[in-house]
N, C-alpha and C positions, 0 to 999 in steps of 0.2 A: 514321894516315891516315884510318881510318874515322871517327874523331871529327871530323876536319876536314871530311869530306864531309857528315856529319850537321849540323854547325854551319852549313855553307854552304847546305844544303838547307832548313833550318828556316824562314828568312824567306820562301822561295818557297812552302813548304807553308802558312804562315800567310796569305800573300797569296791563295793559292788558296782557302782556307777563307773569307776575307773576301768574295771575289768570289762564291763559291757562296752565302753568306748573303745578299748583296745580290740575287742572282738569285731566291732563294727568297722574299725579302720582296716583290720586284716581282711575282712570280708570284702570291703570296698576295693582293696588292692588286688585281691584275687579276681574280682569281677572285671576290673580294668585290664588285667593281664589276659583274661579269657576273651574280652572284646577285641583287644589288640591282635591276639593270635587268630581269632575268627575273621578278622579283616585281612591280615597278612596272607593267609593261605590262598584265598581266591585271587588276590592281587598277584601272587607268585605264579598261580596257575595261568593267569592271563599273560604274564611275561613269558612263561614257558611256551604258550601257544604262539605268541608273536615271534619268539626266537626260532621255533621249529618251522613255522610257516613262511617266514620272511627273513632268513638269516642274512641275506645280502643287503637288507635295508639299513641305511645309515642311522636311523633312529634307534636301532637295537643297541649299538655301541653307546649312544648318548644316554640310553635308558639304563643300561647295565652298569656303567661306571659309577653313578651315585649310589646304586644299590650295593655294590661291592665295597664302596668306601664306608658306608654306614653299617654294614653287617660285620659283626665281630668274627675274626678268623677262628676256625675250629682248632682245637689243640693239635690234631694230626697235620693240618695245614701249616701251623706255626712251626712244627718240628721239621716239616719238609723244607720250609723257607729257611730255617736256621741251618739245615744241613747242606743246602745248595750254595 
């Protein structure tokens, strides 16, 4: 009787483990996104300070170009570019 109970319980235990693994993965992705966001905001603040304090500096253009290339365009910006 115990063997039957264990064989019936094993699929439920496996499903519980799968669900927990999915939750762990989702939690990990959320934490990674939060860490990335928490890093990006201060970096962008530093860039803003550099641009406002030294707009004539050549490094500003060299710094902004890669940032603009890697940052996805906002939908409003895409519409403006398509209309122009």
